All heavy atoms as a GROMACS GRO file, in nm:
protein
  618
    1MET      N    1   4.546   3.334  14.357
    1MET     CA    2   4.511   3.227  14.452
    1MET      C    3   4.470   3.291  14.583
    1MET      O    4   4.534   3.383  14.630
    1MET     CB    5   4.636   3.142  14.470
    1MET     CG    6   4.615   3.027  14.566
    1MET     SD    7   4.774   2.944  14.580
    1MET     CE    8   4.720   2.779  14.606
    2ARG      N    9   4.368   3.238  14.641
    2ARG     CA   10   4.319   3.287  14.770
    2ARG      C   11   4.413   3.244  14.881
    2ARG      O   12   4.464   3.134  14.880
    2ARG     CB   13   4.180   3.234  14.805
    2ARG     CG   14   4.068   3.291  14.726
    2ARG     CD   15   3.936   3.246  14.775
    2ARG     NE   16   3.927   3.103  14.801
    2ARG     CZ   17   3.821   3.042  14.857
    2ARG    NH1   18   3.713   3.112  14.882
    2ARG    NH2   19   3.820   2.914  14.881
    3ALA      N   20   4.427   3.328  14.983
    3ALA     CA   21   4.511   3.297  15.095
    3ALA      C   22   4.422   3.246  15.206
    3ALA      O   23   4.309   3.289  15.222
    3ALA     CB   24   4.585   3.420  15.143
    4LYS      N   25   4.473   3.154  15.284
    4LYS     CA   26   4.400   3.105  15.398
    4LYS      C   27   4.397   3.212  15.508
    4LYS      O   28   4.487   3.293  15.520
    4LYS     CB   29   4.466   2.978  15.456
    4LYS     CG   30   4.443   2.855  15.369
    4LYS     CD   31   4.501   2.733  15.436
    4LYS     CE   32   4.470   2.610  15.354
    4LYS     NZ   33   4.513   2.483  15.427
    5LYS      N   34   4.286   3.210  15.585
    5LYS     CA   35   4.267   3.301  15.694
    5LYS      C   36   4.240   3.225  15.821
    5LYS      O   37   4.189   3.110  15.819
    5LYS     CB   38   4.150   3.397  15.665
    5LYS     CG   39   4.175   3.491  15.556
    5LYS     CD   40   4.052   3.567  15.507
    5LYS     CE   41   3.971   3.637  15.611
    5LYS     NZ   42   3.859   3.714  15.556
    6LEU      N   43   4.268   3.290  15.935
    6LEU     CA   44   4.240   3.224  16.063
    6LEU      C   45   4.095   3.251  16.099
    6LEU      O   46   4.044   3.363  16.090
    6LEU     CB   47   4.334   3.287  16.174
    6LEU     CG   48   4.313   3.230  16.313
    6LEU    CD1   49   4.357   3.082  16.316
    6LEU    CD2   50   4.395   3.312  16.412
    7TYR      N   51   4.026   3.144  16.139
    7TYR     CA   52   3.890   3.151  16.188
    7TYR      C   53   3.876   3.082  16.321
    7TYR      O   54   3.950   2.994  16.357
    7TYR     CB   55   3.793   3.078  16.087
    7TYR     CG   56   3.778   3.148  15.956
    7TYR    CD1   57   3.856   3.116  15.845
    7TYR    CD2   58   3.682   3.252  15.943
    7TYR    CE1   59   3.837   3.186  15.724
    7TYR    CE2   60   3.667   3.316  15.820
    7TYR     CZ   61   3.741   3.280  15.708
    7TYR     OH   62   3.724   3.347  15.592
    8LYS      N   63   3.774   3.124  16.392
    8LYS     CA   64   3.729   3.052  16.513
    8LYS      C   65   3.620   2.960  16.465
    8LYS      O   66   3.526   2.998  16.395
    8LYS     CB   67   3.666   3.147  16.618
    8LYS     CG   68   3.765   3.234  16.688
    8LYS     CD   69   3.845   3.152  16.787
    8LYS     CE   70   3.931   3.245  16.874
    8LYS     NZ   71   4.012   3.172  16.966
    9VAL      N   72   3.634   2.829  16.499
    9VAL     CA   73   3.539   2.729  16.460
    9VAL      C   74   3.479   2.670  16.588
    9VAL      O   75   3.555   2.621  16.675
    9VAL     CB   76   3.605   2.619  16.375
    9VAL    CG1   77   3.507   2.510  16.340
    9VAL    CG2   78   3.661   2.679  16.244
   10ILE      N   79   3.350   2.676  16.598
   10ILE     CA   80   3.280   2.628  16.719
   10ILE      C   81   3.214   2.498  16.685
   10ILE      O   82   3.130   2.491  16.593
   10ILE     CB   83   3.177   2.732  16.768
   10ILE    CG1   84   3.245   2.870  16.788
   10ILE    CG2   85   3.108   2.688  16.892
   10ILE    CD1   86   3.152   2.983  16.810
   11ALA      N   87   3.248   2.395  16.758
   11ALA     CA   88   3.191   2.258  16.734
   11ALA      C   89   3.082   2.227  16.842
   11ALA      O   90   3.090   2.278  16.951
   11ALA     CB   91   3.303   2.154  16.741
   12PHE      N   92   2.988   2.140  16.801
   12PHE     CA   93   2.878   2.107  16.888
   12PHE      C   94   2.861   1.956  16.896
   12PHE      O   95   2.897   1.886  16.803
   12PHE     CB   96   2.749   2.175  16.836
   12PHE     CG   97   2.762   2.321  16.824
   12PHE    CD1   98   2.802   2.380  16.710
   12PHE    CD2   99   2.728   2.398  16.930
   12PHE    CE1  100   2.819   2.517  16.697
   12PHE    CE2  101   2.742   2.538  16.924
   12PHE     CZ  102   2.786   2.597  16.810
   13GLU      N  103   2.799   1.909  17.001
   13GLU     CA  104   2.775   1.768  17.020
   13GLU      C  105   2.666   1.716  16.933
   13GLU      O  106   2.664   1.601  16.892
   13GLU     CB  107   2.746   1.732  17.164
   13GLU     CG  108   2.867   1.747  17.256
   13GLU     CD  109   2.839   1.707  17.396
   13GLU    OE1  110   2.734   1.646  17.424
   13GLU    OE2  111   2.928   1.732  17.480
   14THR      N  112   2.566   1.806  16.901
   14THR     CA  113   2.451   1.762  16.828
   14THR      C  114   2.417   1.862  16.715
   14THR      O  115   2.451   1.977  16.724
   14THR     CB  116   2.324   1.744  16.912
   14THR    OG1  117   2.286   1.877  16.964
   14THR    CG2  118   2.347   1.650  17.033
   15ASN      N  119   2.352   1.814  16.613
   15ASN     CA  120   2.308   1.904  16.505
   15ASN      C  121   2.206   2.004  16.558
   15ASN      O  122   2.208   2.118  16.508
   15ASN     CB  123   2.236   1.821  16.393
   15ASN     CG  124   2.338   1.739  16.310
   15ASN    OD1  125   2.460   1.767  16.319
   15ASN    ND2  126   2.286   1.645  16.234
   16THR      N  127   2.127   1.968  16.656
   16THR     CA  128   2.029   2.058  16.714
   16THR      C  129   2.096   2.181  16.772
   16THR      O  130   2.058   2.294  16.753
   16THR     CB  131   1.942   1.988  16.818
   16THR    OG1  132   1.879   1.875  16.757
   16THR    CG2  133   1.839   2.082  16.875
   17ARG      N  134   2.206   2.156  16.847
   17ARG     CA  135   2.280   2.266  16.910
   17ARG      C  136   2.342   2.357  16.799
   17ARG      O  137   2.346   2.477  16.813
   17ARG     CB  138   2.392   2.217  17.005
   17ARG     CG  139   2.342   2.148  17.125
   17ARG     CD  140   2.333   2.248  17.234
   17ARG     NE  141   2.311   2.179  17.359
   17ARG     CZ  142   2.200   2.186  17.428
   17ARG    NH1  143   2.103   2.262  17.387
   17ARG    NH2  144   2.186   2.119  17.543
   18ALA      N  145   2.396   2.295  16.695
   18ALA     CA  146   2.453   2.375  16.588
   18ALA      C  147   2.345   2.461  16.523
   18ALA      O  148   2.372   2.580  16.499
   18ALA     CB  149   2.515   2.279  16.483
   19MET      N  150   2.230   2.410  16.499
   19MET     CA  151   2.123   2.486  16.440
   19MET      C  152   2.077   2.597  16.533
   19MET      O  153   2.045   2.707  16.488
   19MET     CB  154   2.008   2.403  16.401
   19MET     CG  155   2.042   2.295  16.299
   19MET     SD  156   2.111   2.369  16.151
   19MET     CE  157   2.026   2.278  16.028
   20GLU      N  158   2.074   2.570  16.664
   20GLU     CA  159   2.040   2.671  16.762
   20GLU      C  160   2.141   2.786  16.758
   20GLU      O  161   2.103   2.903  16.770
   20GLU     CB  162   2.036   2.611  16.903
   20GLU     CG  163   1.921   2.520  16.929
   20GLU     CD  164   1.924   2.450  17.064
   20GLU    OE1  165   2.027   2.468  17.142
   20GLU    OE2  166   1.834   2.376  17.097
   21MET      N  167   2.266   2.751  16.738
   21MET     CA  168   2.373   2.854  16.735
   21MET      C  169   2.350   2.945  16.613
   21MET      O  170   2.362   3.066  16.622
   21MET     CB  171   2.511   2.789  16.728
   21MET     CG  172   2.624   2.885  16.713
   21MET     SD  173   2.638   2.989  16.857
   21MET     CE  174   2.810   3.028  16.848
   22GLU      N  175   2.318   2.884  16.498
   22GLU     CA  176   2.295   2.964  16.378
   22GLU      C  177   2.179   3.057  16.402
   22GLU      O  178   2.189   3.176  16.365
   22GLU     CB  179   2.268   2.869  16.261
   22GLU     CG  180   2.251   2.940  16.131
   22GLU     CD  181   2.235   2.844  16.012
   22GLU    OE1  182   2.160   2.745  16.028
   22GLU    OE2  183   2.293   2.868  15.911
   23ALA      N  184   2.069   3.011  16.458
   23ALA     CA  185   1.951   3.099  16.483
   23ALA      C  186   1.984   3.204  16.586
   23ALA      O  187   1.945   3.318  16.574
   23ALA     CB  188   1.839   3.010  16.527
   24PHE      N  189   2.060   3.166  16.690
   24PHE     CA  190   2.097   3.260  16.793
   24PHE      C  191   2.181   3.373  16.738
   24PHE      O  192   2.157   3.491  16.768
   24PHE     CB  193   2.173   3.181  16.905
   24PHE     CG  194   2.226   3.272  17.012
   24PHE    CD1  195   2.140   3.312  17.122
   24PHE    CD2  196   2.357   3.317  17.016
   24PHE    CE1  197   2.188   3.393  17.220
   24PHE    CE2  198   2.403   3.401  17.120
   24PHE     CZ  199   2.319   3.438  17.220
   25CYS      N  200   2.282   3.339  16.664
   25CYS     CA  201   2.369   3.441  16.601
   25CYS      C  202   2.292   3.531  16.503
   25CYS      O  203   2.318   3.653  16.496
   25CYS     CB  204   2.490   3.380  16.535
   25CYS     SG  205   2.609   3.310  16.656
   26GLU      N  206   2.200   3.475  16.430
   26GLU     CA  207   2.120   3.559  16.338
   26GLU      C  208   2.039   3.652  16.416
   26GLU      O  209   2.028   3.772  16.384
   26GLU     CB  210   2.033   3.464  16.253
   26GLU     CG  211   1.957   3.539  16.144
   26GLU     CD  212   1.878   3.445  16.054
   26GLU    OE1  213   1.937   3.348  16.008
   26GLU    OE2  214   1.757   3.471  16.036
   27GLN      N  215   1.976   3.606  16.528
   27GLN     CA  216   1.890   3.692  16.608
   27GLN      C  217   1.969   3.803  16.673
   27GLN      O  218   1.927   3.917  16.680
   27GLN     CB  219   1.822   3.605  16.716
   27GLN     CG  220   1.737   3.690  16.811
   27GLN     CD  221   1.685   3.607  16.927
   27GLN    OE1  222   1.741   3.498  16.958
   27GLN    NE2  223   1.586   3.652  16.991
   28LYS      N  224   2.089   3.775  16.720
   28LYS     CA  225   2.173   3.873  16.793
   28LYS      C  226   2.264   3.951  16.695
   28LYS      O  227   2.348   4.029  16.737
   28LYS     CB  228   2.265   3.801  16.894
   28LYS     CG  229   2.190   3.728  17.000
   28LYS     CD  230   2.129   3.824  17.101
   28LYS     CE  231   2.063   3.742  17.208
   28LYS     NZ  232   1.998   3.831  17.307
   29GLN      N  233   2.254   3.924  16.565
   29GLN     CA  234   2.330   3.990  16.463
   29GLN      C  235   2.481   3.968  16.481
   29GLN      O  236   2.560   4.060  16.462
   29GLN     CB  237   2.295   4.137  16.452
   29GLN     CG  238   2.152   4.159  16.411
   29GLN     CD  239   2.116   4.303  16.398
   29GLN    OE1  240   2.187   4.393  16.436
   29GLN    NE2  241   1.995   4.331  16.346
   30ILE      N  242   2.516   3.847  16.514
   30ILE     CA  243   2.658   3.806  16.525
   30ILE      C  244   2.699   3.741  16.395
   30ILE      O  245   2.637   3.644  16.355
   30ILE     CB  246   2.676   3.707  16.647
   30ILE    CG1  247   2.636   3.777  16.776
   30ILE    CG2  248   2.820   3.659  16.651
   30ILE    CD1  249   2.629   3.682  16.897
   31PRO      N  250   2.803   3.793  16.329
   31PRO     CA  251   2.839   3.739  16.200
   31PRO      C  252   2.904   3.604  16.212
   31PRO      O  253   2.972   3.573  16.307
   31PRO     CB  254   2.939   3.842  16.143
   31PRO     CG  255   2.977   3.930  16.257
   31PRO     CD  256   2.877   3.913  16.364
   32GLY      N  257   2.881   3.523  16.109
   32GLY     CA  258   2.938   3.387  16.101
   32GLY      C  259   2.848   3.302  16.012
   32GLY      O  260   2.748   3.350  15.963
   33ARG      N  261   2.893   3.174  15.997
   33ARG     CA  262   2.807   3.085  15.914
   33ARG      C  263   2.838   2.939  15.955
   33ARG      O  264   2.938   2.903  16.008
   33ARG     CB  265   2.834   3.105  15.771
   33ARG     CG  266   2.970   3.066  15.721
   33ARG     CD  267   2.981   3.098  15.570
   33ARG     NE  268   3.106   3.044  15.516
   33ARG     CZ  269   3.111   2.946  15.431
   33ARG    NH1  270   3.000   2.885  15.386
   33ARG    NH2  271   3.226   2.905  15.385
   34MET      N  272   2.736   2.855  15.920
   34MET     CA  273   2.746   2.713  15.944
   34MET      C  274   2.833   2.652  15.837
   34MET      O  275   2.824   2.682  15.720
   34MET     CB  276   2.604   2.653  15.940
   34MET     CG  277   2.599   2.516  15.995
   34MET     SD  278   2.626   2.501  16.165
   34MET     CE  279   2.498   2.604  16.233
   35ILE      N  280   2.922   2.556  15.878
   35ILE     CA  281   3.009   2.487  15.787
   35ILE      C  282   3.016   2.342  15.824
   35ILE      O  283   2.983   2.305  15.942
   35ILE     CB  284   3.155   2.545  15.784
   35ILE    CG1  285   3.218   2.531  15.925
   35ILE    CG2  286   3.153   2.689  15.735
   35ILE    CD1  287   3.366   2.560  15.925
   36PRO      N  288   3.055   2.252  15.729
   36PRO     CA  289   3.083   2.117  15.773
   36PRO      C  290   3.207   2.113  15.869
   36PRO      O  291   3.296   2.201  15.852
   36PRO     CB  292   3.125   2.047  15.637
   36PRO     CG  293   3.074   2.136  15.531
   36PRO     CD  294   3.072   2.274  15.588
   37LEU      N  295   3.208   2.023  15.960
   37LEU     CA  296   3.318   2.019  16.057
   37LEU      C  297   3.450   1.993  15.984
   37LEU      O  298   3.459   1.893  15.910
   37LEU     CB  299   3.290   1.907  16.158
   37LEU     CG  300   3.379   1.905  16.280
   37LEU    CD1  301   3.359   2.026  16.370
   37LEU    CD2  302   3.356   1.777  16.355
   38PRO      N  303   3.551   2.077  16.004
   38PRO     CA  304   3.678   2.054  15.938
   38PRO      C  305   3.748   1.923  15.983
   38PRO      O  306   3.725   1.882  16.095
   38PRO     CB  307   3.765   2.176  15.980
   38PRO     CG  308   3.666   2.276  16.024
   38PRO     CD  309   3.550   2.202  16.075
   39GLN      N  310   3.823   1.869  15.897
   39GLN     CA  311   3.896   1.735  15.928
   39GLN      C  312   3.986   1.751  16.047
   39GLN      O  313   4.013   1.651  16.113
   39GLN     CB  314   3.971   1.687  15.805
   39GLN     CG  315   3.883   1.642  15.690
   39GLN     CD  316   3.964   1.598  15.568
   39GLN    OE1  317   4.078   1.642  15.550
   39GLN    NE2  318   3.903   1.513  15.491
   40GLU      N  319   4.040   1.872  16.069
   40GLU     CA  320   4.131   1.890  16.181
   40GLU      C  321   4.070   1.868  16.317
   40GLU      O  322   4.133   1.846  16.417
   40GLU     CB  323   4.190   2.033  16.179
   40GLU     CG  324   4.272   2.064  16.061
   40GLU     CD  325   4.196   2.129  15.945
   40GLU    OE1  326   4.069   2.113  15.941
   40GLU    OE2  327   4.261   2.189  15.860
   41ILE      N  328   3.934   1.871  16.320
   41ILE     CA  329   3.859   1.854  16.443
   41ILE      C  330   3.789   1.719  16.442
   41ILE      O  331   3.712   1.690  16.347
   41ILE     CB  332   3.751   1.964  16.464
   41ILE    CG1  333   3.816   2.102  16.455
   41ILE    CG2  334   3.678   1.946  16.594
   41ILE    CD1  335   3.721   2.221  16.450
   42SER      N  336   3.821   1.635  16.541
   42SER     CA  337   3.766   1.501  16.544
   42SER      C  338   3.645   1.488  16.631
   42SER      O  339   3.582   1.386  16.644
   42SER     CB  340   3.869   1.399  16.582
   42SER     OG  341   3.918   1.426  16.708
   43ALA      N  342   3.607   1.599  16.704
   43ALA     CA  343   3.492   1.594  16.790
   43ALA      C  344   3.374   1.661  16.723
   43ALA      O  345   3.391   1.732  16.624
   43ALA     CB  346   3.528   1.674  16.916
   44GLY      N  347   3.259   1.635  16.774
   44GLY     CA  348   3.143   1.703  16.725
   44GLY      C  349   3.046   1.621  16.640
   44GLY      O  350   3.067   1.506  16.613
   45CYS      N  351   2.940   1.688  16.593
   45CYS     CA  352   2.830   1.623  16.522
   45CYS      C  353   2.850   1.623  16.370
   45CYS      O  354   2.770   1.565  16.299
   45CYS     CB  355   2.702   1.695  16.557
   45CYS     SG  356   2.694   1.864  16.500
   46GLY      N  357   2.945   1.697  16.320
   46GLY     CA  358   2.964   1.711  16.178
   46GLY      C  359   2.934   1.845  16.126
   46GLY      O  360   2.964   1.878  16.013
   47LEU      N  361   2.874   1.926  16.211
   47LEU     CA  362   2.853   2.070  16.173
   47LEU      C  363   2.928   2.159  16.272
   47LEU      O  364   2.951   2.120  16.383
   47LEU     CB  365   2.702   2.101  16.185
   47LEU     CG  366   2.612   2.043  16.078
   47LEU    CD1  367   2.466   2.079  16.110
   47LEU    CD2  368   2.648   2.085  15.937
   48ALA      N  369   2.966   2.278  16.227
   48ALA     CA  370   3.035   2.373  16.309
   48ALA      C  371   2.998   2.511  16.268
   48ALA      O  372   2.941   2.530  16.157
   48ALA     CB  373   3.186   2.357  16.298
   49PHE      N  374   3.018   2.608  16.353
   49PHE     CA  375   2.992   2.749  16.317
   49PHE      C  376   3.122   2.822  16.310
   49PHE      O  377   3.209   2.815  16.396
   49PHE     CB  378   2.904   2.811  16.430
   49PHE     CG  379   2.844   2.943  16.390
   49PHE    CD1  380   2.731   2.948  16.311
   49PHE    CD2  381   2.899   3.061  16.431
   49PHE    CE1  382   2.675   3.067  16.271
   49PHE    CE2  383   2.843   3.185  16.393
   49PHE     CZ  384   2.728   3.187  16.317
   50ARG      N  385   3.140   2.891  16.200
   50ARG     CA  386   3.271   2.957  16.170
   50ARG      C  387   3.255   3.107  16.177
   50ARG      O  388   3.154   3.167  16.125
   50ARG     CB  389   3.317   2.925  16.032
   50ARG     CG  390   3.454   2.987  15.993
   50ARG     CD  391   3.491   2.946  15.849
   50ARG     NE  392   3.436   3.044  15.757
   50ARG     CZ  393   3.466   3.047  15.626
   50ARG    NH1  394   3.545   2.955  15.580
   50ARG    NH2  395   3.412   3.134  15.549
   51MET      N  396   3.352   3.175  16.243
   51MET     CA  397   3.346   3.322  16.250
   51MET      C  398   3.490   3.373  16.255
   51MET      O  399   3.584   3.302  16.293
   51MET     CB  400   3.262   3.369  16.365
   51MET     CG  401   3.304   3.319  16.501
   51MET     SD  402   3.185   3.341  16.638
   51MET     CE  403   3.098   3.480  16.602
   52LEU      N  404   3.508   3.505  16.224
   52LEU     CA  405   3.637   3.563  16.233
   52LEU      C  406   3.672   3.583  16.380
   52LEU      O  407   3.585   3.605  16.464
   52LEU     CB  408   3.635   3.700  16.163
   52LEU     CG  409   3.623   3.693  16.011
   52LEU    CD1  410   3.596   3.834  15.953
   52LEU    CD2  411   3.742   3.632  15.944
   53PRO      N  412   3.801   3.575  16.412
   53PRO     CA  413   3.841   3.590  16.554
   53PRO      C  414   3.799   3.715  16.616
   53PRO      O  415   3.758   3.716  16.734
   53PRO     CB  416   3.998   3.581  16.547
   53PRO     CG  417   4.027   3.506  16.421
   53PRO     CD  418   3.916   3.543  16.327
   54GLU      N  419   3.804   3.830  16.543
   54GLU     CA  420   3.758   3.957  16.604
   54GLU      C  421   3.609   3.958  16.632
   54GLU      O  422   3.563   4.020  16.727
   54GLU     CB  423   3.799   4.078  16.514
   54GLU     CG  424   3.751   4.069  16.369
   54GLU     CD  425   3.848   4.005  16.274
   54GLU    OE1  426   3.933   3.927  16.312
   54GLU    OE2  427   3.836   4.026  16.154
   55ASP      N  428   3.530   3.892  16.548
   55ASP     CA  429   3.384   3.879  16.579
   55ASP      C  430   3.359   3.791  16.698
   55ASP      O  431   3.272   3.819  16.777
   55ASP     CB  432   3.310   3.820  16.454
   55ASP     CG  433   3.315   3.918  16.334
   55ASP    OD1  434   3.328   4.040  16.352
   55ASP    OD2  435   3.306   3.863  16.219
   56TYR      N  436   3.440   3.684  16.710
   56TYR     CA  437   3.429   3.600  16.826
   56TYR      C  438   3.459   3.675  16.954
   56TYR      O  439   3.387   3.669  17.053
   56TYR     CB  440   3.511   3.473  16.815
   56TYR     CG  441   3.507   3.380  16.935
   56TYR    CD1  442   3.397   3.297  16.946
   56TYR    CD2  443   3.603   3.385  17.030
   56TYR    CE1  444   3.384   3.211  17.055
   56TYR    CE2  445   3.590   3.302  17.142
   56TYR     CZ  446   3.482   3.216  17.156
   56TYR     OH  447   3.471   3.132  17.268
   57THR      N  448   3.572   3.749  16.952
   57THR     CA  449   3.612   3.825  17.069
   57THR      C  450   3.507   3.929  17.108
   57THR      O  451   3.476   3.944  17.226
   57THR     CB  452   3.748   3.892  17.040
   57THR    OG1  453   3.847   3.795  17.006
   57THR    CG2  454   3.796   3.973  17.162
   58ALA      N  455   3.451   3.998  17.011
   58ALA     CA  456   3.353   4.100  17.037
   58ALA      C  457   3.222   4.042  17.091
   58ALA      O  458   3.154   4.110  17.171
   58ALA     CB  459   3.323   4.175  16.906
   59SER      N  460   3.191   3.918  17.063
   59SER     CA  461   3.068   3.861  17.104
   59SER      C  462   3.080   3.743  17.202
   59SER      O  463   2.986   3.676  17.237
   59SER     CB  464   2.986   3.811  16.981
   59SER     OG  465   3.058   3.721  16.910
   60MET      N  466   3.204   3.723  17.251
   60MET     CA  467   3.235   3.608  17.332
   60MET      C  468   3.146   3.600  17.456
   60MET      O  469   3.095   3.495  17.495
   60MET     CB  470   3.382   3.609  17.372
   60MET     CG  471   3.426   3.487  17.452
   60MET     SD  472   3.607   3.476  17.469
   60MET     CE  473   3.661   3.642  17.492
   61GLN      N  474   3.127   3.715  17.530
   61GLN     CA  475   3.050   3.712  17.650
   61GLN      C  476   2.906   3.677  17.624
   61GLN      O  477   2.849   3.589  17.699
   61GLN     CB  478   3.055   3.847  17.722
   61GLN     CG  479   2.992   3.847  17.855
   61GLN     CD  480   3.019   3.976  17.932
   61GLN    OE1  481   3.080   4.067  17.882
   61GLN    NE2  482   2.967   3.984  18.053
   62VAL      N  483   2.847   3.724  17.520
   62VAL     CA  484   2.709   3.690  17.481
   62VAL      C  485   2.697   3.543  17.449
   62VAL      O  486   2.608   3.472  17.490
   62VAL     CB  487   2.658   3.779  17.364
   62VAL    CG1  488   2.523   3.731  17.318
   62VAL    CG2  489   2.653   3.921  17.407
   63LEU      N  490   2.794   3.492  17.366
   63LEU     CA  491   2.794   3.353  17.326
   63LEU      C  492   2.807   3.258  17.446
   63LEU      O  493   2.734   3.158  17.456
   63LEU     CB  494   2.907   3.327  17.225
   63LEU     CG  495   2.889   3.391  17.086
   63LEU    CD1  496   3.017   3.374  17.010
   63LEU    CD2  497   2.773   3.331  17.013
   64GLU      N  498   2.897   3.290  17.532
   64GLU     CA  499   2.923   3.202  17.648
   64GLU      C  500   2.810   3.206  17.751
   64GLU      O  501   2.779   3.103  17.812
   64GLU     CB  502   3.057   3.238  17.719
   64GLU     CG  503   3.173   3.200  17.627
   64GLU     CD  504   3.309   3.236  17.688
   64GLU    OE1  505   3.311   3.300  17.795
   64GLU    OE2  506   3.410   3.200  17.628
   65ASN      N  507   2.745   3.321  17.769
   65ASN     CA  508   2.639   3.331  17.869
   65ASN      C  509   2.503   3.290  17.819
   65ASN      O  510   2.430   3.226  17.894
   65ASN     CB  511   2.634   3.476  17.921
   65ASN     CG  512   2.751   3.514  18.003
   65ASN    OD1  513   2.826   3.434  18.054
   65ASN    ND2  514   2.778   3.648  18.010
   66ASP      N  515   2.472   3.320  17.695
   66ASP     CA  516   2.335   3.299  17.647
   66ASP      C  517   2.327   3.200  17.529
   66ASP      O  518   2.217   3.155  17.495
   66ASP     CB  519   2.275   3.434  17.601
   66ASP     CG  520   2.268   3.532  17.715
   66ASP    OD1  521   2.252   3.494  17.830
   66ASP    OD2  522   2.283   3.654  17.688
   67GLY      N  523   2.436   3.173  17.462
   67GLY     CA  524   2.437   3.091  17.345
   67GLY      C  525   2.426   2.942  17.373
   67GLY      O  526   2.442   2.898  17.489
   68PRO      N  527   2.400   2.861  17.273
   68PRO     CA  528   2.394   2.713  17.295
   68PRO      C  529   2.529   2.663  17.337
   68PRO      O  530   2.633   2.716  17.305
   68PRO     CB  531   2.361   2.663  17.151
   68PRO     CG  532   2.309   2.782  17.075
   68PRO     CD  533   2.372   2.902  17.139
   69ALA      N  534   2.526   2.557  17.416
   69ALA     CA  535   2.650   2.498  17.470
   69ALA      C  536   2.734   2.442  17.356
   69ALA      O  537   2.695   2.362  17.273
   69ALA     CB  538   2.620   2.386  17.564
   70ALA      N  539   2.860   2.487  17.352
   70ALA     CA  540   2.953   2.441  17.251
   70ALA      C  541   3.036   2.327  17.308
   70ALA      O  542   3.068   2.323  17.426
   70ALA     CB  543   3.043   2.560  17.209
   71GLN      N  544   3.084   2.236  17.222
   71GLN     CA  545   3.172   2.127  17.260
   71GLN      C  546   3.315   2.178  17.265
   71GLN      O  547   3.394   2.131  17.345
   71GLN     CB  548   3.157   2.013  17.164
   71GLN     CG  549   3.235   1.890  17.210
   71GLN     CD  550   3.212   1.772  17.122
   71GLN    OE1  551   3.151   1.782  17.014
   71GLN    NE2  552   3.254   1.656  17.166
   72GLY      N  553   3.345   2.274  17.179
   72GLY     CA  554   3.481   2.329  17.172
   72GLY      C  555   3.493   2.442  17.077
   72GLY      O  556   3.412   2.456  16.984
   73VAL      N  557   3.595   2.526  17.102
   73VAL     CA  558   3.619   2.640  17.015
   73VAL      C  559   3.766   2.625  16.964
   73VAL      O  560   3.859   2.603  17.051
   73VAL     CB  561   3.604   2.775  17.083
   73VAL    CG1  562   3.635   2.888  16.988
   73VAL    CG2  563   3.462   2.789  17.136
   74TYR      N  564   3.786   2.628  16.833
   74TYR     CA  565   3.917   2.596  16.775
   74TYR      C  566   3.964   2.710  16.679
   74TYR      O  567   3.878   2.775  16.620
   74TYR     CB  568   3.907   2.467  16.697
   74TYR     CG  569   3.858   2.353  16.771
   74TYR    CD1  570   3.719   2.325  16.779
   74TYR    CD2  571   3.944   2.269  16.844
   74TYR    CE1  572   3.672   2.220  16.856
   74TYR    CE2  573   3.895   2.162  16.918
   74TYR     CZ  574   3.762   2.139  16.924
   74TYR     OH  575   3.712   2.033  17.002
   75ASP      N  576   4.093   2.730  16.674
   75ASP     CA  577   4.150   2.820  16.575
   75ASP      C  578   4.197   2.740  16.455
   75ASP      O  579   4.282   2.649  16.473
   75ASP     CB  580   4.272   2.895  16.635
   75ASP     CG  581   4.232   2.992  16.746
   75ASP    OD1  582   4.133   3.060  16.731
   75ASP    OD2  583   4.304   3.001  16.848
   76ILE      N  584   4.140   2.766  16.339
   76ILE     CA  585   4.168   2.686  16.217
   76ILE      C  586   4.194   2.785  16.105
   76ILE      O  587   4.128   2.882  16.083
   76ILE     CB  588   4.047   2.598  16.177
   76ILE    CG1  589   4.003   2.505  16.292
   76ILE    CG2  590   4.077   2.519  16.054
   76ILE    CD1  591   4.090   2.390  16.317
   77MET      N  592   4.308   2.750  16.031
   77MET     CA  593   4.334   2.826  15.908
   77MET      C  594   4.256   2.759  15.791
   77MET      O  595   4.264   2.639  15.774
   77MET     CB  596   4.483   2.816  15.875
   77MET     CG  597   4.572   2.888  15.976
   77MET     SD  598   4.561   3.066  15.974
   77MET     CE  599   4.630   3.107  15.818
   78MET      N  600   4.182   2.839  15.718
   78MET     CA  601   4.100   2.785  15.607
   78MET      C  602   4.071   2.896  15.506
   78MET      O  603   4.090   3.015  15.536
   78MET     CB  604   3.971   2.716  15.660
   78MET     CG  605   3.886   2.805  15.737
   78MET     SD  606   3.729   2.729  15.795
   78MET     CE  607   3.773   2.574  15.855
   79PHE      N  608   4.020   2.854  15.393
   79PHE     CA  609   3.981   2.949  15.288
   79PHE      C  610   3.849   3.009  15.317
   79PHE      O  611   3.765   2.960  15.380
   79PHE     CB  612   3.973   2.881  15.152
   79PHE     CG  613   4.105   2.835  15.099
   79PHE    CD1  614   4.135   2.699  15.103
   79PHE    CD2  615   4.195   2.926  15.053
   79PHE    CE1  616   4.258   2.655  15.053
   79PHE    CE2  617   4.321   2.884  15.008
   79PHE     CZ  618   4.350   2.748  15.005
   0.00000   0.00000   0.00000
């Protein structure tokens, strides 16, 4: 059985912002992927970007300064 892991989940107000994040991270070679918004988060457009906490910490300055505006960043345990 797989164990749950802690992830940083970034929520957005619009699908456009979420797609911009995916393209931005791909361009900057920041690891992560687009996921449906987890049920634990009631805000957002229905899409979110998921990444490992250490990847978020390593790229936090680039994401906050140059990345698309996020609605919120959450710590979520998931598969």
